[in-house]
VMD Tcl script that draws the C-alpha trace (Angstrom):
set ca {
  {0.00 0.00 0.00}
  {1.03 3.61 -0.46}
  {2.45 5.80 2.31}
  {-0.40 8.30 1.83}
  {-4.03 7.27 1.68}
  {-5.33 7.25 -1.88}
  {-8.62 9.00 -2.60}
  {-10.98 6.18 -3.59}
  {-14.21 8.17 -3.32}
  {-16.43 7.53 -6.38}
  {-17.22 10.64 -8.41}
  {-20.47 9.20 -9.84}
  {-19.88 10.62 -13.31}
  {-22.47 9.42 -15.85}
  {-21.57 11.60 -18.85}
  {-18.18 12.65 -20.17}
  {-17.56 16.30 -20.97}
  {-16.74 16.23 -24.71}
  {-14.13 18.96 -24.22}
  {-12.00 17.32 -21.53}
  {-8.56 15.94 -22.26}
  {-9.21 12.25 -21.58}
  {-5.56 11.27 -21.32}
  {-4.82 14.12 -18.91}
  {-7.84 13.23 -16.76}
  {-6.89 9.56 -16.69}
  {-3.39 10.55 -15.60}
  {-4.79 12.82 -12.88}
  {-7.06 10.07 -11.57}
  {-4.21 7.53 -11.75}
  {-2.21 9.71 -9.35}
  {-5.19 10.56 -7.13}
  {-6.23 6.92 -6.80}
  {-2.63 5.67 -6.56}
  {-3.56 3.39 -9.44}
  {-1.49 1.29 -11.80}
  {-2.87 0.88 -15.34}
  {-2.27 -2.47 -17.04}
  {-2.80 -3.09 -20.76}
  {-2.69 -6.44 -22.49}
  {-0.94 -6.63 -25.86}
  {-4.38 -7.02 -27.49}
  {-5.64 -3.63 -26.30}
  {-5.91 -0.66 -28.66}
  {-2.72 1.36 -29.23}
  {-4.10 4.40 -27.39}
  {-4.65 2.32 -24.26}
  {-1.26 0.61 -24.55}
  {0.40 4.01 -24.83}
  {-0.94 5.31 -21.50}
  {-0.46 2.10 -19.51}
  {2.16 1.65 -16.79}
  {2.72 -1.93 -17.95}
  {1.98 -3.62 -21.29}
  {2.29 -7.37 -21.59}
  {0.84 -10.88 -21.22}
  {-1.89 -11.39 -18.65}
  {0.09 -13.16 -15.92}
  {3.11 -10.88 -16.18}
  {0.81 -7.88 -15.85}
  {-0.76 -9.24 -12.66}
  {2.64 -10.05 -11.20}
  {3.97 -6.59 -12.05}
  {0.96 -4.97 -10.40}
  {1.37 -7.12 -7.29}
  {4.93 -5.82 -6.93}
  {3.85 -2.16 -6.88}
  {2.57 -0.10 -3.96}
  {-0.55 0.82 -5.92}
  {-3.89 0.82 -4.11}
  {-5.84 0.34 -7.35}
  {-5.26 -1.90 -10.38}
  {-7.03 -0.73 -13.54}
  {-6.82 -3.79 -15.79}
  {-7.36 -3.09 -19.47}
  {-7.86 -6.63 -20.64}
  {-10.61 -9.19 -20.08}
  {-12.37 -10.42 -16.97}
  {-10.30 -13.55 -16.23}
  {-7.14 -11.40 -16.35}
  {-8.55 -8.94 -13.82}
  {-9.59 -11.87 -11.62}
  {-6.02 -13.17 -11.73}
  {-4.81 -9.75 -10.57}
  {-7.26 -9.93 -7.66}
  {-6.13 -13.47 -6.82}
  {-2.53 -12.25 -6.55}
  {-3.36 -8.89 -4.92}
  {-6.44 -9.34 -2.70}
  {-5.63 -6.19 -0.74}
  {-5.83 -4.00 -3.84}
  {-8.96 -2.69 -5.53}
  {-9.15 -4.13 -9.06}
  {-11.31 -2.41 -11.67}
  {-12.11 -3.44 -15.24}
  {-13.29 -0.75 -17.69}
  {-16.07 -3.00 -19.06}
  {-17.35 -6.00 -17.10}
  {-18.67 -7.49 -20.35}
  {-15.08 -7.97 -21.55}
  {-15.07 -11.75 -21.31}
  {-13.29 -14.53 -23.19}
  {-14.58 -17.31 -25.44}
  {-12.24 -19.79 -23.75}
  {-13.55 -18.88 -20.31}
  {-17.13 -19.09 -21.60}
  {-16.46 -22.52 -23.09}
  {-15.57 -23.96 -19.69}
  {-18.33 -23.41 -17.08}
  {-17.20 -24.39 -13.56}
  {-19.95 -26.96 -13.00}
  {-19.16 -28.74 -16.28}
  {-15.45 -28.62 -15.57}
  {-16.04 -30.09 -12.10}
  {-17.96 -32.97 -13.69}
  {-15.15 -33.42 -16.24}
  {-12.63 -33.77 -13.42}
  {-14.85 -36.25 -11.58}
  {-15.05 -38.39 -14.73}
  {-11.23 -38.65 -14.70}
  {-10.29 -39.01 -11.00}
  {-6.81 -40.36 -11.73}
  {-5.85 -37.42 -13.99}
  {-3.92 -34.31 -13.01}
  {-5.54 -31.14 -14.28}
  {-3.43 -28.61 -16.19}
  {-5.57 -25.60 -16.98}
  {-4.73 -22.72 -19.27}
  {-4.88 -19.38 -17.48}
  {-7.69 -18.26 -19.84}
  {-10.40 -19.47 -17.45}
  {-12.49 -18.22 -14.55}
  {-11.33 -18.03 -10.94}
  {-13.75 -20.89 -10.15}
  {-12.11 -23.15 -12.75}
  {-8.65 -22.18 -11.49}
  {-9.79 -23.25 -8.01}
  {-10.85 -26.64 -9.40}
  {-7.50 -27.17 -11.15}
  {-4.21 -28.67 -10.00}
  {-1.81 -26.46 -11.97}
  {-2.45 -23.35 -14.04}
  {-0.30 -22.89 -17.14}
  {0.33 -20.20 -19.72}
  {1.27 -20.59 -23.37}
  {4.79 -19.60 -22.32}
  {5.40 -22.18 -19.58}
  {2.98 -25.03 -20.39}
  {5.47 -27.26 -22.23}
  {8.10 -26.95 -19.50}
  {5.52 -27.82 -16.84}
  {4.20 -30.83 -18.78}
  {7.75 -32.14 -19.10}
  {8.04 -32.17 -15.28}
  {5.00 -34.43 -14.84}
  {5.77 -38.18 -14.67}
  {5.08 -39.91 -17.97}
  {2.70 -42.42 -16.35}
  {0.54 -39.60 -14.90}
  {-2.58 -39.00 -17.07}
  {-3.24 -35.34 -17.85}
  {-6.40 -33.33 -18.41}
  {-5.87 -30.12 -20.36}
  {-8.46 -27.35 -20.55}
  {-9.95 -25.25 -22.00}
  {-8.18 -24.69 -25.37}
  {-8.14 -27.78 -27.57}
  {-5.75 -26.27 -30.10}
  {-3.18 -25.26 -27.51}
  {-3.64 -28.67 -25.87}
  {-3.17 -30.45 -29.19}
  {-0.04 -28.45 -29.96}
  {1.41 -29.26 -26.53}
  {0.54 -32.96 -26.91}
  {2.54 -33.06 -30.15}
  {5.48 -31.14 -28.67}
  {5.66 -33.22 -25.50}
  {4.62 -36.58 -26.92}
  {2.00 -36.88 -24.17}
  {-1.48 -38.31 -24.73}
  {-3.65 -35.72 -22.98}
  {-7.42 -35.62 -22.56}
  {-8.51 -32.27 -23.97}
  {-11.41 -29.96 -23.17}
  {-12.95 -28.81 -26.45}
  {-12.77 -25.02 -26.07}
  {-11.44 -22.57 -28.67}
  {-10.48 -18.91 -28.99}
  {-12.81 -17.15 -31.43}
  {-9.93 -14.93 -32.56}
  {-7.34 -17.57 -33.38}
  {-9.69 -20.00 -35.09}
  {-10.65 -17.31 -37.65}
  {-7.37 -17.40 -39.57}
  {-7.66 -18.74 -43.11}
  {-5.07 -21.22 -44.34}
  {-5.85 -20.38 -47.96}
  {-5.40 -16.65 -47.41}
  {-2.27 -17.24 -45.34}
  {-0.68 -19.22 -48.18}
  {-1.56 -16.43 -50.61}
  {-0.04 -13.83 -48.29}
  {3.11 -15.94 -47.90}
  {3.42 -16.16 -51.70}
  {3.13 -12.37 -51.91}
  {5.84 -11.96 -49.27}
  {8.44 -14.66 -49.98}
  {10.94 -15.00 -47.19}
  {8.67 -13.43 -44.57}
  {8.56 -15.70 -41.48}
  {5.17 -16.56 -40.01}
  {4.83 -16.22 -36.23}
  {1.72 -17.82 -34.73}
  {0.08 -18.23 -31.34}
  {-0.50 -21.87 -30.28}
  {-4.21 -21.13 -29.83}
  {-4.38 -21.30 -33.65}
  {-5.62 -24.50 -35.32}
  {-3.04 -26.97 -36.60}
  {-3.66 -26.01 -40.24}
  {-2.25 -22.56 -39.38}
  {0.52 -23.72 -37.05}
  {1.99 -26.08 -39.66}
  {2.93 -23.05 -41.78}
  {4.53 -21.16 -38.86}
  {8.25 -20.53 -38.53}
  {7.73 -19.69 -34.86}
  {4.94 -20.73 -32.47}
  {4.67 -19.07 -29.09}
  {2.88 -16.77 -26.67}
  {2.40 -13.09 -27.44}
  {5.58 -12.18 -25.56}
  {7.45 -15.00 -27.33}
  {6.25 -13.77 -30.72}
  {7.31 -10.24 -29.85}
  {10.76 -11.42 -28.78}
  {11.09 -13.52 -31.95}
  {10.36 -10.71 -34.41}
  {12.74 -8.36 -32.59}
  {15.61 -10.87 -32.57}
  {15.16 -12.41 -36.04}
  {17.04 -10.51 -38.78}
  {14.15 -10.67 -41.28}
  {12.63 -7.34 -42.27}
  {9.05 -8.54 -42.87}
  {6.87 -10.83 -40.72}
  {3.39 -12.32 -40.93}
  {1.70 -12.33 -37.52}
  {-0.98 -14.93 -36.72}
  {-2.41 -13.66 -33.46}
  {-4.61 -10.76 -32.40}
  {-3.25 -7.87 -34.48}
  {-2.97 -5.23 -31.74}
  {0.32 -6.85 -30.71}
  {1.72 -5.31 -33.90}
  {1.65 -1.90 -32.18}
  {4.41 -3.00 -29.78}
  {6.37 -4.47 -32.69}
  {6.20 -1.21 -34.60}
  {7.24 0.79 -31.53}
  {10.30 -1.37 -30.92}
  {11.31 -2.12 -34.52}
  {9.98 0.69 -36.73}
  {12.33 -0.34 -39.53}
  {10.55 -3.70 -39.93}
  {7.22 -4.54 -41.58}
  {4.54 -6.56 -39.77}
  {1.53 -7.98 -41.59}
  {-1.47 -9.42 -39.79}
  {-2.49 -12.90 -40.98}
  {-5.83 -12.76 -42.83}
  {-9.23 -14.22 -42.06}
  {-11.44 -16.03 -44.58}
  {-12.02 -13.11 -46.93}
  {-8.56 -11.64 -46.42}
  {-9.94 -8.21 -45.55}
  {-12.26 -8.18 -42.50}
  {-11.26 -7.37 -38.93}
  {-12.45 -10.81 -37.78}
  {-9.18 -11.36 -35.94}
  {-9.64 -8.36 -33.65}
  {-10.80 -9.65 -30.26}
  {-14.32 -8.23 -29.74}
  {-13.98 -8.59 -25.97}
  {-10.69 -6.68 -25.80}
  {-12.20 -3.95 -27.97}
  {-14.91 -3.28 -25.36}
  {-12.32 -1.36 -23.34}
  {-11.87 2.26 -24.44}
  {-10.22 5.38 -23.06}
  {-13.68 6.69 -22.18}
  {-14.53 3.56 -20.16}
  {-11.11 3.59 -18.49}
  {-11.70 7.20 -17.43}
  {-15.17 6.38 -16.05}
  {-13.91 3.30 -14.20}
  {-11.18 5.35 -12.50}
  {-13.60 8.18 -11.77}
  {-16.37 6.00 -10.38}
  {-14.22 3.16 -9.01}
  {-16.40 0.67 -10.80}
  {-16.87 -2.03 -12.01}
  {-14.82 -3.75 -9.34}
  {-13.60 -7.35 -9.49}
  {-14.52 -9.46 -6.48}
  {-13.46 -13.06 -5.92}
  {-14.89 -15.21 -3.13}
  {-12.09 -15.74 -0.60}
  {-12.37 -19.55 -0.53}
  {-12.19 -19.64 -4.33}
  {-9.34 -17.12 -4.36}
  {-7.23 -19.19 -1.94}
  {-7.77 -22.40 -3.92}
  {-7.08 -20.64 -7.22}
  {-3.93 -19.10 -5.75}
  {-2.65 -22.57 -4.87}
  {-2.89 -23.72 -8.51}
  {-1.23 -20.51 -9.69}
  {1.57 -20.88 -7.14}
  {2.22 -24.46 -8.30}
  {2.68 -23.07 -11.80}
  {5.09 -20.39 -10.61}
  {7.15 -22.97 -8.71}
  {7.46 -25.11 -11.86}
  {8.05 -22.29 -14.36}
  {11.47 -21.54 -15.88}
  {12.76 -18.00 -15.62}
  {11.21 -15.70 -18.21}
  {13.42 -14.48 -21.03}
  {13.61 -10.67 -21.36}
  {12.16 -8.96 -24.40}
  {14.63 -6.70 -26.23}
  {14.11 -2.99 -25.55}
  {11.41 -3.79 -23.03}
  {11.71 -0.34 -21.51}
  {10.52 1.12 -24.81}
  {6.99 -0.10 -24.03}
}
mol new
graphics top color blue
foreach p $ca { graphics top sphere $p radius 0.5 }
foreach p [lrange $ca 0 end-1] q [lrange $ca 1 end] { graphics top cylinder $p $q radius 0.2 }
display resetview
């Protein structure tokens, strides 16, 4: 907590003065509330540019936990803000739009996941962090796309594994590790939109351009990729690889960080079925705006609450992950973000 008491009194603002400087007001409220603003790589550039930290969901929550902030304003989706609350129960966590959910979280309701676990009592449950706090509490170990393979490799080969909720990430990890895992059949609506036909056309138009893809993509996209990894891994790859043009098969707002750090390079978003639509923009991430961030800081709402029993159980599965995770590799020019 901060040395001086932050002002957390709601202002009850319902309409925004069209003449105010939103960025200046957000900055004023950030200081008044002693708030830290987090932005996922999939947020709009204008939100990324005013954030204190930009990154993957877990890294953001860990960075916020290590600050003396009283308030965490999480510009991402609901499960990410819940993770921040799990790690920082003493802090107030706000989300600009409570409707900012996740198709993977929605695909895995806690009651159905509980039944799934009960059907496989001898299995250990590895659950992707893109899930609700309730599902985290029902899991043995939480994983991210960055550390999942390393964690799987630490589990005895005779130990059966359940993997939820992303079937494409699970399938990719099963191939990489050689493990026969029982997969929950969830998908990310963003990553399953990429078109193999359009990707091949784009590759032909840009010969020599490496393809970097997120493992939430279906196998027919991943088999064309030169690099498969999390958003931070993809960012690190394009900064370290000497190529001057890249095709990016993940949510395209990550390209903003690439352009900031390597303005001399060209980054092309992988296309959807018609090659032109914005189908690969996450509709949940796009619910957050500067206007909603301002209102959430002004009114101190909507706030993320997690039942304490669920939080403690979820924290145990997150802590098991952290204990089994290799040290994160730094991203070049990270301070530039």
